[in-house]
C-alpha positions as CSV (number, residue, x, y, z in Angstrom):
1,M,30.5,24.4,-8.9
2,K,26.6,24.2,-8.1
3,F,26.6,21.9,-11.5
4,T,29.3,19.9,-9.8
5,S,27.8,19.3,-6.4
6,I,24.9,18.0,-8.1
7,S,26.4,16.0,-10.4
8,L,28.7,14.1,-7.6
9,A,25.4,13.4,-5.7
10,I,23.8,11.6,-8.8
11,L,26.6,9.8,-9.5
12,G,26.8,8.8,-5.7
13,F,23.3,7.7,-5.9
14,F,23.7,5.5,-9.1
15,M,26.8,4.2,-7.3
16,F,24.8,2.8,-4.2
17,C,22.3,1.5,-6.2
18,S,24.9,-0.4,-8.6
19,N,26.4,-1.7,-5.2
20,A,23.2,-3.1,-4.1
21,T,22.7,-6.5,-5.9
22,A,19.2,-7.5,-7.2
23,Q,17.1,-9.5,-4.7
24,K,20.2,-10.9,-2.4
25,T,19.4,-12.2,0.9
26,G,21.4,-12.2,3.7
27,S,22.1,-14.1,7.1
28,V,22.4,-13.0,10.3
29,L,22.1,-14.3,14.2
30,I,20.4,-11.5,16.5
31,K,21.5,-12.4,20.1
32,N,19.8,-11.4,23.6
33,A,16.7,-9.2,22.2
34,T,13.2,-9.0,23.0
35,I,11.9,-10.8,20.1
36,I,8.0,-9.8,19.1
37,T,6.6,-12.3,16.7
38,V,3.4,-10.5,16.8
39,T,1.5,-13.7,16.1
40,S,2.5,-16.2,19.1
41,E,4.4,-15.3,22.5
42,T,7.3,-12.5,22.8
43,H,10.6,-13.6,23.5
44,T,12.7,-12.1,25.7
45,E,16.6,-12.1,25.9
46,S,16.3,-14.2,22.7
47,D,18.3,-15.0,19.8
48,M,16.8,-15.1,16.1
49,L,18.9,-17.3,13.3
50,V,18.4,-16.3,9.5
51,V,19.8,-17.8,6.8
52,N,19.7,-17.0,3.4
53,G,16.7,-14.5,3.9
54,K,14.8,-16.6,6.1
55,I,14.4,-16.9,9.8
56,T,15.5,-20.7,10.8
57,Q,15.1,-20.6,14.6
58,I,14.1,-18.4,17.4
59,G,15.5,-19.8,20.9
60,K,17.7,-18.9,23.5
61,N,21.2,-19.7,23.4
62,L,21.4,-20.2,19.7
63,S,24.9,-20.2,17.6
64,A,25.9,-19.1,14.3
65,P,26.7,-21.0,11.5
66,A,30.5,-20.3,9.8
67,G,30.6,-16.9,8.1
68,V,27.4,-15.8,9.7
69,Q,27.7,-12.1,11.4
70,V,26.4,-12.0,15.1
71,L,24.9,-8.8,16.2
72,D,24.5,-8.3,20.0
73,A,21.0,-6.5,20.5
74,S,20.7,-6.6,24.3
75,G,18.3,-4.3,25.6
76,K,17.0,-3.9,22.0
77,Y,13.4,-5.1,20.7
78,V,13.1,-7.1,17.5
79,M,9.6,-7.0,15.4
80,P,8.5,-7.8,12.3
81,G,9.0,-5.4,9.4
82,I,5.9,-2.9,9.4
83,I,3.4,-3.3,6.4
84,D,1.6,-0.5,4.9
85,A,-1.3,-1.5,2.8
86,H,-2.2,1.9,1.1
87,S,1.1,3.6,-0.1
88,H,1.6,5.7,-3.3
89,L,5.6,5.5,-2.8
90,A,8.1,4.6,-5.7
91,I,5.6,5.7,-8.4
92,S,6.2,7.9,-11.9
93,G,4.2,9.2,-14.3
94,G,1.3,9.9,-12.2
95,L,-0.8,7.4,-10.4
96,N,-4.2,8.3,-11.7
97,E,-5.6,6.8,-15.4
98,A,-8.4,9.3,-15.0
99,T,-10.1,8.9,-18.5
100,N,-12.5,6.1,-17.8
101,P,-14.8,5.3,-15.2
102,V,-13.3,1.7,-15.4
103,T,-9.3,1.2,-16.3
104,A,-8.8,-2.1,-14.8
105,E,-6.2,-2.9,-17.7
106,V,-3.7,-0.5,-16.4
107,T,-1.3,-1.6,-13.7
108,M,1.0,0.2,-11.2
109,E,4.1,-2.5,-12.0
110,D,4.7,-0.3,-15.0
111,V,5.3,3.0,-13.7
112,I,7.8,1.8,-10.4
113,N,9.7,4.1,-9.4
114,P,13.4,2.5,-7.7
115,N,14.7,6.2,-7.2
116,D,12.3,7.1,-5.0
117,V,13.6,8.0,-1.7
118,G,10.7,8.0,0.1
119,M,11.9,4.3,0.4
120,Y,14.8,5.1,2.2
121,R,12.3,7.2,4.4
122,A,9.7,4.6,5.0
123,L,13.1,1.9,5.9
124,A,13.9,4.2,8.8
125,G,10.9,3.9,10.0
126,G,10.9,0.6,10.2
127,V,8.9,-0.3,7.1
128,T,9.8,-3.6,4.5
129,A,6.6,-4.0,2.2
130,I,4.4,-1.3,0.6
131,H,0.7,-2.2,-1.5
132,M,1.6,0.3,-3.8
133,L,-1.9,1.4,-5.1
134,H,-3.7,3.1,-7.7
135,G,-5.5,6.5,-7.3
136,S,-9.2,6.7,-6.7
137,A,-10.5,8.7,-9.6
138,N,-12.1,5.5,-11.0
139,V,-14.7,3.4,-10.1
140,I,-12.9,0.5,-10.9
141,G,-9.0,1.8,-11.1
142,G,-6.1,0.0,-12.3
143,Q,-4.2,-3.0,-11.0
144,S,-1.8,-2.3,-7.9
145,E,1.7,-3.5,-7.1
146,T,3.1,-5.1,-3.5
147,I,6.9,-4.2,-3.3
148,K,9.4,-4.9,-1.1
149,L,12.0,-2.1,-0.3
150,R,14.7,-3.0,-1.4
151,Y,15.9,0.4,-2.0
152,G,18.8,0.5,-5.0
153,S,16.9,-2.4,-6.9
154,S,15.6,-2.3,-10.1
155,A,11.7,-1.7,-10.5
156,S,11.5,-5.3,-11.5
157,D,13.4,-6.5,-8.5
158,L,11.2,-4.2,-5.8
159,V,8.1,-6.5,-6.7
160,F,7.2,-8.8,-3.9
161,K,7.5,-11.8,-5.7
162,N,4.6,-14.4,-5.5
163,A,2.4,-11.7,-4.0
164,P,-1.2,-12.1,-5.3
165,R,-2.7,-9.4,-7.9
166,T,-4.7,-6.6,-6.2
167,I,-7.0,-3.9,-7.8
168,K,-8.0,-0.5,-6.6
169,F,-12.0,0.2,-6.9
170,A,-13.6,3.4,-5.7
171,L,-16.8,4.7,-3.8
172,G,-18.0,8.3,-3.1
173,E,-16.9,11.9,-4.5
174,N,-13.9,11.0,-6.1
175,P,-15.3,9.1,-9.5
176,T,-18.5,11.6,-9.2
177,R,-16.6,14.4,-8.9
178,V,-13.9,13.3,-12.0
179,H,-16.2,11.7,-14.6
180,G,-19.8,13.4,-13.2
181,Q,-18.5,16.8,-12.4
182,G,-15.5,16.6,-15.0
183,N,-16.5,14.6,-18.3
184,G,-20.5,14.7,-18.0
185,I,-20.9,10.8,-18.0
186,Q,-21.9,8.0,-15.6
187,P,-21.3,8.6,-12.5
188,R,-22.3,11.4,-11.2
189,T,-24.1,10.4,-8.1
190,R,-23.1,7.1,-5.4
191,M,-26.2,5.7,-7.2
192,G,-24.3,5.8,-10.5
193,V,-21.1,4.7,-8.7
194,E,-23.3,1.2,-8.1
195,Q,-24.4,0.8,-11.6
196,V,-20.5,1.0,-13.2
197,I,-19.6,-1.6,-11.0
198,R,-22.9,-4.0,-11.9
199,E,-22.5,-3.3,-15.6
200,T,-19.0,-3.9,-16.0
201,F,-19.5,-7.1,-13.8
202,D,-22.2,-7.7,-16.3
203,S,-20.5,-7.3,-19.3
204,A,-17.2,-9.5,-18.0
205,R,-19.0,-12.1,-17.9
206,D,-20.9,-11.8,-21.3
207,Y,-17.5,-11.1,-23.0
208,K,-16.3,-14.1,-21.4
209,R,-19.2,-16.1,-22.6
210,H,-18.6,-15.1,-26.2
211,R,-15.3,-14.9,-26.2
212,E,-14.8,-18.7,-25.0
213,T,-17.2,-19.8,-27.5
214,Y,-15.4,-18.1,-30.3
215,L,-12.1,-19.7,-29.2
216,K,-13.3,-23.0,-29.2
217,A,-15.3,-22.3,-32.7
218,K,-11.8,-20.9,-34.1
219,A,-9.7,-23.8,-32.6
220,D,-12.7,-26.1,-34.5
221,F,-12.4,-24.1,-37.9
222,D,-8.2,-24.1,-37.8
223,K,-8.2,-27.9,-37.1
224,N,-11.0,-28.6,-40.2
225,P,-11.9,-25.6,-42.2
226,K,-13.0,-27.5,-45.1
227,G,-16.4,-26.8,-45.8
228,K,-16.5,-24.5,-43.2
229,S,-16.9,-20.7,-42.2
230,E,-14.5,-19.0,-39.8
231,P,-16.3,-17.6,-37.1
232,A,-16.8,-14.1,-36.4
233,M,-13.8,-12.8,-34.2
234,V,-14.7,-11.6,-30.3
235,A,-11.6,-9.5,-29.7
236,R,-9.3,-10.1,-26.5
237,N,-10.6,-7.8,-24.4
238,L,-7.8,-6.9,-21.5
239,R,-9.8,-4.5,-19.3
240,L,-12.7,-7.3,-18.9
241,E,-10.1,-9.8,-18.8
242,V,-9.4,-8.7,-15.7
243,I,-12.8,-7.7,-14.2
244,N,-13.2,-11.6,-14.9
245,D,-10.2,-12.6,-12.6
246,I,-11.7,-10.8,-9.6
247,L,-15.0,-12.4,-10.3
248,D,-13.2,-16.0,-10.2
249,G,-11.3,-14.3,-7.3
250,N,-8.0,-14.5,-8.6
251,I,-7.7,-10.8,-8.0
252,L,-8.0,-9.4,-4.5
253,V,-10.1,-5.6,-4.3
254,H,-9.3,-2.8,-2.0
255,C,-11.7,-0.3,-2.6
256,H,-11.6,3.5,-1.3
257,S,-14.9,4.4,0.4
258,Y,-15.2,6.5,3.8
259,R,-19.6,6.4,4.1
260,A,-21.5,3.7,5.5
261,D,-24.1,3.9,3.1
262,E,-21.7,3.3,0.3
263,I,-19.7,0.4,2.6
264,L,-22.7,-1.6,2.9
265,M,-23.5,-1.1,-0.8
266,L,-20.6,-2.5,-2.1
267,M,-20.8,-5.7,0.8
268,R,-24.4,-6.3,-1.3
269,V,-23.0,-6.3,-5.1
270,F,-19.8,-8.6,-4.0
271,N,-22.6,-10.6,-2.2
272,D,-24.3,-10.8,-5.5
273,Y,-21.1,-11.2,-7.3
274,G,-19.9,-14.0,-5.4
275,I,-16.8,-11.6,-4.7
276,K,-15.0,-12.4,-1.0
277,N,-12.2,-11.6,-0.4
278,Y,-11.9,-7.4,0.0
279,T,-10.4,-4.7,1.8
280,F,-12.1,-1.6,2.6
281,Q,-9.5,1.5,2.6
282,H,-9.9,4.7,4.5
283,I,-13.3,3.7,5.6
284,L,-13.7,6.6,8.2
285,E,-17.2,5.3,9.3
286,G,-16.8,1.5,9.6
287,F,-17.5,2.2,13.0
288,K,-20.9,2.6,11.9
289,V,-21.5,-1.0,10.5
290,A,-18.6,-3.0,12.1
291,P,-21.1,-5.6,12.6
292,E,-22.3,-6.0,9.3
293,M,-18.6,-6.0,8.0
294,A,-17.5,-8.7,10.2
295,K,-20.5,-10.9,9.2
296,N,-18.9,-10.5,5.5
297,G,-15.6,-11.2,6.1
298,A,-14.8,-7.4,4.7
299,F,-11.3,-6.2,5.9
300,A,-10.3,-2.5,6.9
301,S,-7.5,-0.7,6.4
302,T,-7.9,2.7,8.3
303,F,-6.4,5.9,9.4
304,S,-5.7,6.2,13.2
305,D,-7.0,10.1,13.7
306,W,-7.1,11.9,10.1
307,W,-10.1,13.3,8.6
308,A,-11.9,16.7,7.6
309,Y,-9.7,17.3,4.4
310,K,-13.0,17.3,2.5
311,F,-16.7,16.9,3.1
312,E,-17.3,13.3,2.9
313,V,-14.8,12.9,5.5
314,Y,-16.4,15.1,8.2
315,Y,-18.0,11.9,10.3
316,A,-15.2,10.3,11.9
317,S,-14.0,8.9,15.0
318,A,-10.5,8.4,16.7
319,Y,-12.2,4.9,18.0
320,N,-12.7,3.8,14.6
321,A,-10.2,1.4,14.4
322,A,-10.9,0.1,17.9
323,V,-14.4,-0.6,17.4
324,M,-14.2,-2.4,14.1
325,N,-11.4,-4.4,16.0
326,S,-13.5,-5.2,18.8
327,Y,-16.3,-7.1,16.6
328,G,-13.5,-9.1,15.0
329,V,-12.6,-7.0,11.8
330,N,-9.4,-7.7,10.3
331,V,-7.7,-3.9,10.7
332,S,-4.8,-2.1,9.6
333,I,-3.3,1.3,10.2
334,N,-1.9,3.0,6.7
335,S,-0.1,5.8,5.9
336,D,-1.3,6.7,2.6
337,S,1.6,9.3,2.9
338,G,5.0,9.5,2.2
339,E,5.4,11.3,5.7
340,L,3.3,9.4,8.2
341,I,4.7,6.0,6.6
342,R,7.8,7.3,8.6
343,H,6.2,6.7,12.1
344,L,3.2,4.3,11.3
345,N,4.1,2.4,14.8
346,H,2.9,5.7,16.3
347,E,-0.6,5.5,14.6
348,A,-0.8,2.1,15.7
349,A,-0.3,3.3,19.4
350,K,-3.1,5.7,19.2
351,T,-5.3,2.9,18.7
352,M,-4.8,1.9,22.5
353,K,-5.2,5.6,23.8
354,Y,-8.6,5.6,21.5
355,G,-10.1,2.4,22.1
356,N,-8.2,0.3,24.6
357,V,-7.0,-1.8,22.2
358,S,-4.6,-4.2,23.4
359,R,-0.7,-4.3,22.8
360,E,-0.4,-7.3,21.0
361,D,-3.7,-6.4,18.5
362,A,-1.7,-2.7,17.8
363,L,1.2,-4.4,16.7
364,K,-0.7,-6.6,14.8
365,M,-2.7,-3.5,12.8
366,I,1.0,-2.3,11.0
367,T,2.3,-5.8,10.4
368,I,0.2,-9.5,10.4
369,N,-3.2,-7.8,9.4
370,P,-2.0,-5.5,6.0
371,A,0.2,-8.6,5.2
372,K,-3.7,-10.7,5.1
373,Q,-5.4,-8.0,3.3
374,M,-2.5,-8.1,0.5
375,G,-2.7,-11.9,0.8
376,I,1.4,-12.3,1.5
377,D,0.9,-13.6,5.4
378,N,2.5,-16.7,4.8
379,M,5.7,-15.0,3.5
380,T,6.0,-12.1,5.5
381,G,4.3,-10.0,8.9
382,S,5.4,-11.9,11.7
383,L,7.9,-13.3,13.0
384,E,8.0,-17.4,12.5
385,V,10.4,-20.0,11.3
386,G,10.1,-20.3,7.6
387,K,9.2,-16.7,7.1
388,D,10.8,-13.8,4.8
389,A,13.5,-12.1,7.5
390,D,12.0,-9.0,6.8
391,F,12.2,-7.1,10.3
392,A,13.3,-3.7,12.1
393,I,15.7,-3.6,15.3
394,W,14.5,-0.9,17.6
395,S,15.6,1.2,20.6
396,A,12.6,-0.1,23.1
397,D,9.5,-1.0,22.7
398,P,8.2,0.0,19.2
399,L,5.0,1.5,20.0
400,S,7.2,4.2,22.3
401,I,7.5,7.8,20.7
402,Y,10.7,7.2,22.3
403,S,11.9,4.7,20.6
404,I,13.9,4.9,17.5
405,C,14.5,2.2,14.5
406,E,17.9,1.3,14.3
407,K,17.9,-1.1,11.9
408,T,15.7,-2.6,9.1
409,F,16.0,-5.9,7.3
410,V,14.4,-7.2,4.1
411,D,15.1,-11.0,3.2
412,G,17.8,-10.7,6.0
413,V,19.8,-7.8,4.3
414,V,20.1,-4.4,6.2
415,Y,18.6,-1.7,4.0
416,F,19.0,0.6,6.9
417,D,21.4,1.3,9.4
418,R,21.3,4.3,11.9
419,D,24.9,4.3,12.7
420,K,26.2,4.2,8.8
421,D,23.5,6.3,7.4
422,P,24.7,9.2,5.0
423,D,23.8,12.6,5.8
424,D,22.0,13.0,2.2
425,M,19.9,9.9,2.0
426,R,16.6,11.4,3.2
427,L,17.3,15.3,2.7
428,M,19.1,16.0,-0.5
429,I,19.2,20.0,0.2
430,N,22.4,22.4,-0.3
431,P,22.6,23.7,3.1
432,N,23.4,27.4,1.3
433,D,20.0,27.0,0.4
434,T,17.2,28.7,2.0
435,F,14.3,27.0,3.8
436,S,11.8,28.5,0.7
437,A,14.0,26.7,-1.4
438,A,13.9,23.5,-0.3
439,D,11.6,22.4,-2.3
440,G,10.0,18.9,-2.0
441,L,9.8,19.2,1.6
442,D,5.5,19.9,1.5
443,S,5.5,16.3,0.0
444,M,6.6,15.1,3.9
445,T,3.9,17.4,6.2
446,G,1.1,15.2,6.4
447,R,-2.5,15.5,4.9
448,H,-3.6,17.8,3.6
449,F,-5.8,16.8,0.6
450,D,-6.8,13.7,-1.1
451,A,-3.4,11.7,-1.9
452,C,-5.4,9.5,-4.3
453,M,-6.6,12.3,-6.2
454,Q,-2.5,12.9,-7.4
455,D,-2.2,14.6,-11.0
456,V,-6.3,14.2,-11.8
457,W,-7.2,17.9,-12.1
458,Y,-4.5,18.5,-14.8
459,L,-6.9,16.7,-17.3
460,F,-9.4,19.6,-17.1
461,E,-9.4,22.9,-19.0
462,E,-11.2,24.6,-16.1
463,S,-9.4,25.7,-13.5
464,Y,-8.2,23.2,-10.7
465,L,-7.1,23.2,-7.2
466,D,-3.1,23.7,-6.6
467,Y,-3.0,21.7,-3.6
468,S,0.6,22.2,-3.5
469,S,0.3,25.9,-3.0
470,S,-2.3,25.3,-0.3
471,F,-2.3,25.6,3.7
472,W,-3.6,25.2,7.0
473,H,-4.3,28.0,9.0
474,G,-6.5,29.3,11.8
475,G,-7.9,26.2,12.0
476,H,-9.1,26.0,8.7
477,F,-7.6,24.4,5.0
478,H,-7.2,27.2,2.6
479,L,-7.4,26.5,-1.2
480,N,-5.5,28.3,-3.7
481,R,-6.9,27.8,-6.8
482,T,-4.6,28.3,-10.2
483,E,-6.1,28.9,-13.5
484,R,-4.6,26.9,-16.1
């Protein structure tokens, strides 16, 4: 009986997937809603027309073209889909290629998991796009991927078309512990982290010069080999080619960071090499160097009030986002969590409590600001004519804790509808199981450890921290150590 139930559940899931057309677009007319555009005025008792996945009109007394569904949203709020600039959802096979301090050649596009139910849970919180980041075990990690939450589509159809390429860097304890402490190689200190970056950049420039010289000489030789010696080959190096794309401004950098000193260090390094477009992730000491960040045009993607889950994260403030925002820094609030992503609207609202951030700026921190950090603000992040119809309908003001996300649209298509929500879509639990047997719920309980270090400790033969069995009690986080 249990096998039959599981089989039926799996069959039902794949039937759901097969019924979802890849990258389909929808048309709908939303009537009589409060429409929060984010980038301009808020329209009360107004309409929004979506045709073939694009917003075509916003105003009053709009009419629906033939065949277009009409939804009465009287008393409800429509806002842009929430965008999470730091997520590890929908990833299969681990998120850290931790075998070298530099692994720029790998990409998260190769490990997208279209069956992750976490995407559906995120849709239920009004999220429409996420930035799938590589982990932070490396000084220069793998390339990240921006996806739209078209839950039920294939891996390739989740990819956000025409989104810029991005990559993950990491400063501080994570790369020094993994490589210096764990493998006995550079970097062992924060000084070493800087030198890994500089040496890699210099090596990439040197490689590009030699590779281009070789290719030109090889082309000349192939055209007229008579009386010439074939030039010595300079083999293609995918890692260094990605680094050169960073140096040429073709890849946006998102860097895991916490401390003010290392934030200043990376800005100096980037200034030396001409790198302009970058975002600091976590950046819990950003409030200390907000003027310098604003001067350098650095972006910040942070938590509202999470810290103290490891040593370098003890010095933090709930006013961090507000302080950086007050200096003109582009600030987003992210989740880095499969649970927190379901209520990022609440996290944004905390900035109004801690720092008196305006309602408008708080909403920008989960919509247009992360879109700018990911380079997709010309396509999504606000409700404007011509942009993708990625939005959610809320029962009340989205920044209220009493507000409920009722429907979420991606490209004009409903991917979450509270009125039609199947009972088993978010929690695949046998009601006859005990609570302790409901395995998997631990992943929904919040930030108890550094999510960016997932899977890393399995690389080491010595004992590693089994975070999944650790717990919070009596005001302290207790780490259980398991020998493997």
